[in-house]
N, CA, C and O atoms as a DFTB+ gen file, in Angstrom:
480 C
 N C O
     1  1     276.183      44.577      53.610
     2  2     276.541      43.474      54.434
     3  2     277.258      44.222      55.774
     4  3     278.032      45.170      55.636
     5  1     276.924      43.711      56.963
     6  2     277.595      44.141      58.228
     7  2     278.983      43.734      58.305
     8  3     279.309      42.599      57.959
     9  1     279.806      44.561      58.724
    10  2     281.218      44.284      58.968
    11  2     281.259      43.536      60.275
    12  3     280.544      43.776      61.248
    13  1     282.204      42.580      60.179
    14  2     282.340      41.589      61.268
    15  2     283.963      41.582      61.751
    16  3     284.809      40.787      61.343
    17  1     284.153      42.555      62.620
    18  2     285.582      42.725      63.123
    19  2     286.215      41.385      63.528
    20  3     287.384      41.095      63.275
    21  1     285.230      40.486      64.265
    22  2     286.107      39.300      64.736
    23  2     286.428      38.213      63.555
    24  3     287.449      37.532      63.458
    25  1     285.406      38.223      62.770
    26  2     285.580      37.499      61.455
    27  2     286.917      37.876      60.639
    28  3     287.730      37.032      60.264
    29  1     287.033      39.291      60.410
    30  2     287.996      39.864      59.711
    31  2     289.311      39.626      60.375
    32  3     290.195      39.062      59.730
    33  1     289.519      39.999      61.587
    34  2     290.590      39.780      62.388
    35  2     291.094      38.348      62.518
    36  3     292.300      38.099      62.496
    37  1     290.176      37.426      62.652
    38  2     290.570      35.905      62.863
    39  2     291.144      35.295      61.429
    40  3     292.049      34.469      61.308
    41  1     290.350      35.943      60.349
    42  2     290.879      35.472      58.959
    43  2     292.324      36.061      58.602
    44  3     293.091      35.362      57.940
    45  1     292.680      37.253      59.003
    46  2     293.793      37.740      58.854
    47  2     294.955      37.344      59.602
    48  3     296.100      37.389      59.152
    49  1     294.580      36.886      60.963
    50  2     295.509      36.062      61.649
    51  2     295.763      34.755      61.140
    52  3     296.873      34.245      61.294
    53  1     294.883      34.193      60.576
    54  2     295.074      32.787      59.915
    55  2     296.039      32.898      58.857
    56  3     296.918      32.054      58.681
    57  1     295.879      34.011      58.092
    58  2     296.791      34.196      57.093
    59  2     298.290      34.435      57.487
    60  3     299.236      33.875      56.933
    61  1     298.394      35.389      58.571
    62  2     299.717      35.349      59.119
    63  2     300.302      34.031      59.606
    64  3     301.487      33.740      59.446
    65  1     299.330      33.180      60.262
    66  2     299.824      31.941      60.731
    67  2     300.242      30.970      59.516
    68  3     301.189      30.204      59.692
    69  1     299.641      30.984      58.439
    70  2     299.851      30.192      57.333
    71  2     301.355      30.755      56.647
    72  3     302.292      30.002      56.382
    73  1     301.354      31.912      56.478
    74  2     302.708      32.473      56.235
    75  2     303.854      32.229      56.919
    76  3     304.938      32.052      56.363
    77  1     303.649      32.205      58.318
    78  2     304.697      31.845      59.292
    79  2     304.907      30.468      59.333
    80  3     306.032      30.097      59.668
    81  1     303.977      29.546      59.037
    82  2     304.170      28.289      58.829
    83  2     305.224      27.938      57.653
    84  3     306.151      27.138      57.782
    85  1     304.938      28.639      56.540
    86  2     305.747      28.297      55.377
    87  2     307.114      28.787      55.645
    88  3     308.072      28.144      55.215
    89  1     307.336      30.239      56.546
    90  2     308.630      30.639      56.674
    91  2     309.383      29.615      57.589
    92  3     310.564      29.362      57.350
    93  1     308.749      29.042      58.593
    94  2     309.244      28.198      59.663
    95  2     309.842      27.085      58.944
    96  3     311.003      26.738      59.158
    97  1     309.033      26.474      58.038
    98  2     309.503      25.302      57.167
    99  2     310.670      25.600      56.373
   100  3     311.792      25.140      56.582
   101  1     310.304      26.494      55.335
   102  2     311.419      26.969      54.468
   103  2     312.776      27.291      55.098
   104  3     313.765      26.613      54.820
   105  1     312.821      28.237      55.875
   106  2     314.021      28.902      56.446
   107  2     314.616      28.514      57.647
   108  3     315.798      28.721      57.919
   109  1     313.766      27.924      58.406
   110  2     314.337      27.375      59.759
   111  2     314.131      25.840      59.759
   112  3     314.506      25.184      60.731
   113  1     313.626      25.335      58.840
   114  2     313.573      23.727      58.906
   115  2     312.920      23.380      60.124
   116  3     313.595      22.670      60.870
   117  1     311.736      23.710      60.534
   118  2     310.960      23.499      61.632
   119  2     309.625      22.915      61.172
   120  3     308.800      23.560      60.525
   121  1     309.489      21.751      61.524
   122  2     308.358      21.019      60.911
   123  2     307.077      20.677      62.076
   124  3     305.876      20.687      61.808
   125  1     307.578      20.433      63.178
   126  2     306.645      19.914      64.321
   127  2     305.934      20.829      64.928
   128  3     304.711      20.713      64.849
   129  1     306.440      21.840      65.602
   130  2     306.119      22.879      66.290
   131  2     305.140      23.888      65.349
   132  3     304.095      24.407      65.742
   133  1     305.722      24.027      64.055
   134  2     305.036      24.953      63.318
   135  2     303.716      24.262      62.838
   136  3     302.726      24.965      62.637
   137  1     303.673      23.018      62.663
   138  2     302.376      22.300      62.361
   139  2     301.275      22.412      63.289
   140  3     300.099      22.544      62.948
   141  1     301.728      22.352      64.546
   142  2     300.831      22.452      65.632
   143  2     300.284      23.817      65.703
   144  3     299.076      23.999      65.857
   145  1     301.208      24.877      65.587
   146  2     300.872      26.364      65.473
   147  2     299.920      26.554      64.174
   148  3     299.012      27.374      64.303
   149  1     300.027      25.944      63.057
   150  2     299.080      25.982      61.943
   151  2     297.618      25.463      62.192
   152  3     296.572      25.965      61.780
   153  1     297.797      24.313      62.981
   154  2     296.424      23.808      63.355
   155  2     295.450      24.747      64.048
   156  3     294.362      25.125      63.616
   157  1     296.079      25.078      65.286
   158  2     295.361      25.843      66.195
   159  2     295.184      27.387      65.788
   160  3     294.103      27.924      66.030
   161  1     296.217      28.114      65.177
   162  2     296.116      29.303      64.621
   163  2     295.168      29.524      63.719
   164  3     294.588      30.609      63.771
   165  1     294.827      28.632      62.779
   166  2     293.910      28.579      61.823
   167  2     292.511      28.323      62.263
   168  3     291.499      28.786      61.737
   169  1     292.578      27.530      63.293
   170  2     291.274      26.765      63.791
   171  2     290.366      28.032      64.378
   172  3     289.136      28.018      64.329
   173  1     291.117      29.096      64.923
   174  2     290.268      30.110      65.548
   175  2     289.464      30.669      64.608
   176  3     288.287      30.777      64.954
   177  1     289.813      31.150      63.263
   178  2     288.966      31.788      62.446
   179  2     287.839      30.841      61.861
   180  3     286.668      31.178      61.686
   181  1     288.431      29.498      61.566
   182  2     287.319      28.472      61.215
   183  2     286.273      28.354      61.888
   184  3     285.171      28.216      61.356
   185  1     286.491      28.396      63.391
   186  2     285.459      28.279      64.274
   187  2     284.504      29.428      64.423
   188  3     283.286      29.339      64.577
   189  1     285.265      30.571      64.353
   190  2     284.518      31.935      64.179
   191  2     283.483      31.968      63.099
   192  3     282.346      32.424      63.212
   193  1     284.045      31.403      61.993
   194  2     283.378      31.354      60.811
   195  2     282.107      30.422      60.951
   196  3     280.967      30.782      60.659
   197  1     282.477      29.104      61.467
   198  2     281.334      28.374      61.605
   199  2     280.101      28.958      62.683
   200  3     278.904      28.668      62.685
   201  1     280.756      29.756      63.461
   202  2     279.744      30.239      64.507
   203  2     278.505      31.146      63.480
   204  3     277.288      31.079      63.654
   205  1     279.039      31.765      62.676
   206  2     278.149      32.628      62.027
   207  2     276.801      31.999      61.496
   208  3     275.793      32.658      61.242
   209  1     276.937      30.528      61.355
   210  2     275.568      29.782      60.880
   211  2     275.254      28.867      61.957
   212  3     274.761      27.769      61.701
   213  1     275.540      29.294      63.332
   214  2     275.144      28.357      64.479
   215  2     273.626      28.108      64.494
   216  3     272.773      28.884      64.063
   217  1     273.419      26.883      65.068
   218  2     272.018      26.539      64.849
   219  2     271.310      26.859      66.111
   220  3     270.155      26.464      66.271
   221  1     271.895      27.513      66.970
   222  2     271.249      28.179      68.192
   223  2     272.217      28.993      68.935
   224  3     273.416      28.916      68.671
   225  1     271.808      29.694      69.760
   226  2     272.505      30.615      70.523
   227  2     273.651      29.777      71.473
   228  3     274.770      30.232      71.708
   229  1     273.211      28.623      71.910
   230  2     274.209      27.545      72.679
   231  2     275.223      27.154      71.680
   232  3     276.387      27.156      72.080
   233  1     274.997      26.819      70.447
   234  2     275.662      26.445      69.470
   235  2     276.745      27.595      69.107
   236  3     277.948      27.354      69.002
   237  1     276.269      28.650      68.960
   238  2     277.161      29.885      68.799
   239  2     278.149      30.057      69.791
   240  3     279.320      30.295      69.492
   241  1     277.731      29.946      71.006
   242  2     278.558      30.039      72.158
   243  2     279.615      29.084      72.156
   244  3     280.787      29.431      72.295
   245  1     279.196      27.670      71.975
   246  2     280.110      26.738      71.898
   247  2     281.228      26.756      70.917
   248  3     282.364      26.375      71.199
   249  1     280.803      27.296      69.547
   250  2     281.911      27.409      68.551
   251  2     282.777      28.666      68.990
   252  3     283.952      28.628      68.626
   253  1     282.415      29.648      69.637
   254  2     283.189      30.732      69.938
   255  2     284.029      30.338      71.147
   256  3     285.094      30.921      71.351
   257  1     283.625      29.439      71.904
   258  2     284.415      28.992      73.089
   259  2     285.388      28.115      72.646
   260  3     286.453      28.134      73.263
   261  1     285.254      27.266      71.614
   262  2     286.301      26.562      71.005
   263  2     287.478      27.425      70.392
   264  3     288.664      27.099      70.443
   265  1     287.001      28.519      69.833
   266  2     287.801      29.545      69.290
   267  2     288.690      30.149      70.400
   268  3     289.872      30.406      70.171
   269  1     288.175      30.353      71.483
   270  2     288.722      31.010      72.566
   271  2     289.914      29.860      73.059
   272  3     291.093      30.191      73.185
   273  1     289.490      28.655      73.280
   274  2     290.350      27.564      73.578
   275  2     291.764      27.521      72.481
   276  3     292.928      27.291      72.810
   277  1     291.316      27.774      71.317
   278  2     292.468      27.629      70.426
   279  2     293.299      29.044      70.546
   280  3     294.434      29.049      70.069
   281  1     292.885      30.031      71.049
   282  2     293.675      31.210      71.171
   283  2     294.793      30.850      72.226
   284  3     295.937      31.305      72.204
   285  1     294.270      29.936      73.183
   286  2     295.130      29.832      74.306
   287  2     296.239      28.812      73.741
   288  3     297.422      29.080      73.949
   289  1     295.973      27.929      73.202
   290  2     296.973      26.965      72.406
   291  2     297.730      27.518      71.552
   292  3     298.899      27.133      71.595
   293  1     297.419      28.477      70.600
   294  2     298.181      29.303      69.802
   295  2     299.073      30.143      70.522
   296  3     300.218      30.123      70.071
   297  1     298.887      30.870      71.501
   298  2     299.712      31.634      72.332
   299  2     300.779      30.597      72.881
   300  3     301.962      30.923      72.783
   301  1     300.469      29.420      73.431
   302  2     301.419      28.686      73.956
   303  2     302.424      28.208      72.855
   304  3     303.599      28.183      73.220
   305  1     302.163      27.830      71.587
   306  2     303.166      27.503      70.545
   307  2     303.995      28.750      70.100
   308  3     305.173      28.632      69.765
   309  1     303.309      30.007      70.106
   310  2     304.079      31.306      69.891
   311  2     305.199      31.506      70.902
   312  3     306.376      31.747      70.633
   313  1     304.700      31.380      72.002
   314  2     305.759      31.462      73.226
   315  2     306.909      30.506      73.217
   316  3     308.071      30.811      73.489
   317  1     306.437      29.213      72.848
   318  2     307.365      28.094      72.845
   319  2     308.500      28.469      71.471
   320  3     309.725      28.406      71.578
   321  1     307.879      28.794      70.420
   322  2     308.778      29.130      69.299
   323  2     309.607      30.347      69.563
   324  3     310.644      30.519      68.922
   325  1     309.201      31.218      70.488
   326  2     309.997      32.506      70.871
   327  2     311.301      31.985      71.771
   328  3     312.479      32.322      71.646
   329  1     310.681      31.018      72.752
   330  2     311.787      30.724      73.830
   331  2     312.908      29.773      73.220
   332  3     314.003      29.598      73.753
   333  1     312.502      29.200      72.066
   334  2     313.409      28.237      71.493
   335  2     314.038      28.738      70.202
   336  3     314.543      27.949      69.403
   337  1     314.003      30.146      69.985
   338  2     314.739      31.055      69.031
   339  2     314.258      30.813      67.644
   340  3     314.938      31.226      66.705
   341  1     313.000      30.097      67.411
   342  2     312.587      30.050      66.089
   343  2     311.887      31.193      65.556
   344  3     311.624      31.329      64.361
   345  1     311.527      32.190      66.667
   346  2     310.805      33.306      66.429
   347  2     311.496      34.380      67.389
   348  3     311.786      34.236      68.576
   349  1     311.697      35.575      66.508
   350  2     312.254      36.853      67.484
   351  2     311.325      37.374      68.472
   352  3     310.127      37.119      68.345
   353  1     311.758      38.099      69.474
   354  2     310.979      38.709      70.350
   355  2     309.811      39.643      69.635
   356  3     308.634      39.707      69.991
   357  1     310.396      40.306      68.604
   358  2     309.651      41.291      67.940
   359  2     308.466      40.355      67.077
   360  3     307.275      40.635      67.215
   361  1     308.808      39.476      66.379
   362  2     307.862      38.485      65.594
   363  2     306.805      37.956      66.516
   364  3     305.616      38.087      66.226
   365  1     307.199      37.360      67.623
   366  2     306.328      36.767      68.594
   367  2     305.566      37.891      69.118
   368  3     304.375      37.651      69.317
   369  1     305.982      39.065      69.387
   370  2     305.318      40.122      70.069
   371  2     304.273      40.603      69.146
   372  3     303.259      41.046      69.685
   373  1     304.327      40.602      67.810
   374  2     303.298      41.243      66.977
   375  2     302.298      40.247      66.826
   376  3     301.137      40.635      66.699
   377  1     302.584      38.849      66.816
   378  2     301.594      37.889      66.617
   379  2     300.782      37.970      67.831
   380  3     299.568      38.154      67.755
   381  1     301.457      37.828      69.066
   382  2     300.665      37.864      70.446
   383  2     299.843      39.127      70.609
   384  3     298.796      39.082      71.255
   385  1     300.231      40.153      70.102
   386  2     299.412      41.414      70.040
   387  2     298.039      41.121      69.359
   388  3     296.950      41.292      69.906
   389  1     298.231      40.668      68.120
   390  2     297.122      40.430      67.362
   391  2     296.124      39.350      68.016
   392  3     294.899      39.452      68.062
   393  1     296.830      38.400      68.464
   394  2     295.984      37.244      69.258
   395  2     295.207      37.816      70.508
   396  3     294.073      37.485      70.854
   397  1     295.947      38.643      71.056
   398  2     295.255      39.232      72.429
   399  2     294.012      40.096      72.012
   400  3     293.074      40.247      72.795
   401  1     294.026      40.654      70.772
   402  2     292.924      41.524      70.455
   403  2     291.724      40.501      70.049
   404  3     290.565      40.760      70.373
   405  1     292.025      39.458      69.404
   406  2     290.979      38.361      68.939
   407  2     290.457      37.823      70.389
   408  3     289.244      37.827      70.598
   409  1     291.294      37.393      71.318
   410  2     290.939      36.922      72.499
   411  2     290.020      37.847      73.227
   412  3     288.956      37.422      73.678
   413  1     290.380      39.085      73.362
   414  2     289.378      40.215      74.026
   415  2     287.976      40.103      73.281
   416  3     286.912      40.033      73.896
   417  1     288.080      40.092      71.935
   418  2     286.691      40.181      71.162
   419  2     286.021      38.938      71.578
   420  3     284.822      39.021      71.844
   421  1     286.653      37.713      71.683
   422  2     285.882      36.537      71.747
   423  2     285.397      36.559      73.248
   424  3     284.252      36.141      73.419
   425  1     285.965      36.905      74.159
   426  2     285.613      36.703      75.614
   427  2     284.498      38.005      75.722
   428  3     283.536      37.743      76.443
   429  1     284.497      39.144      75.206
   430  2     283.519      39.978      75.094
   431  2     281.965      39.413      74.327
   432  3     280.835      39.644      74.757
   433  1     282.241      38.819      73.393
   434  2     281.075      38.237      72.597
   435  2     280.535      37.119      73.325
   436  3     279.317      37.053      73.489
   437  1     281.287      36.252      73.769
   438  2     280.770      35.124      74.461
   439  2     280.107      35.471      75.734
   440  3     279.046      34.907      76.001
   441  1     280.611      36.338      76.552
   442  2     280.068      36.852      77.789
   443  2     278.736      37.596      77.360
   444  3     277.780      37.385      78.106
   445  1     278.540      38.355      76.377
   446  2     277.468      39.129      75.972
   447  2     276.310      38.062      75.526
   448  3     275.113      38.173      75.791
   449  1     276.896      37.062      74.833
   450  2     275.996      35.904      74.396
   451  2     275.344      35.209      75.454
   452  3     274.145      34.934      75.412
   453  1     276.081      34.923      76.385
   454  2     275.891      34.104      77.773
   455  2     274.634      34.995      78.619
   456  3     273.598      34.479      79.039
   457  1     274.945      36.206      78.726
   458  2     274.133      37.076      79.420
   459  2     272.604      37.300      78.660
   460  3     271.565      37.450      79.302
   461  1     272.681      37.290      77.217
   462  2     271.512      37.385      76.540
   463  2     270.808      36.097      76.693
   464  3     269.579      36.074      76.758
   465  1     271.558      34.967      76.757
   466  2     270.948      33.618      77.001
   467  2     270.312      33.343      78.172
   468  3     269.327      32.606      78.222
   469  1     270.812      33.892      79.144
   470  2     270.268      33.846      80.574
   471  2     268.886      34.661      80.720
   472  3     268.025      34.275      81.511
   473  1     268.716      35.800      79.923
   474  2     267.624      36.575      79.948
   475  2     266.373      35.867      79.446
   476  3     265.244      36.248      79.754
   477  1     266.620      34.818      78.655
   478  2     265.635      34.261      77.766
   479  2     264.966      33.212      78.782
   480  3     264.038      32.495      78.408
């Protein structure tokens, strides 16, 4: 079976988000912002996973585009948690670095799929 870097990275990121959610609830007693982060941070990988069985190239592009939108929302919540001192600069930086890698992969794959779609 072929390695899928985007699938692997988005799944690993979702695991980090789930663990962060548990930490924020247990240690920081923060329940609202962390729930928002949990939803969008895990949605990235869920939509990437769904795209694997897309019904068409347009469906594939759509699913990955949703993932890309979720990366923007995830970045927002991480930044907000950092600015409100629920996350340290180091913690947020590590998450944002991983998120940037996923974002770059998504942009590249979406762009390539759209170009291939236009050629048909």
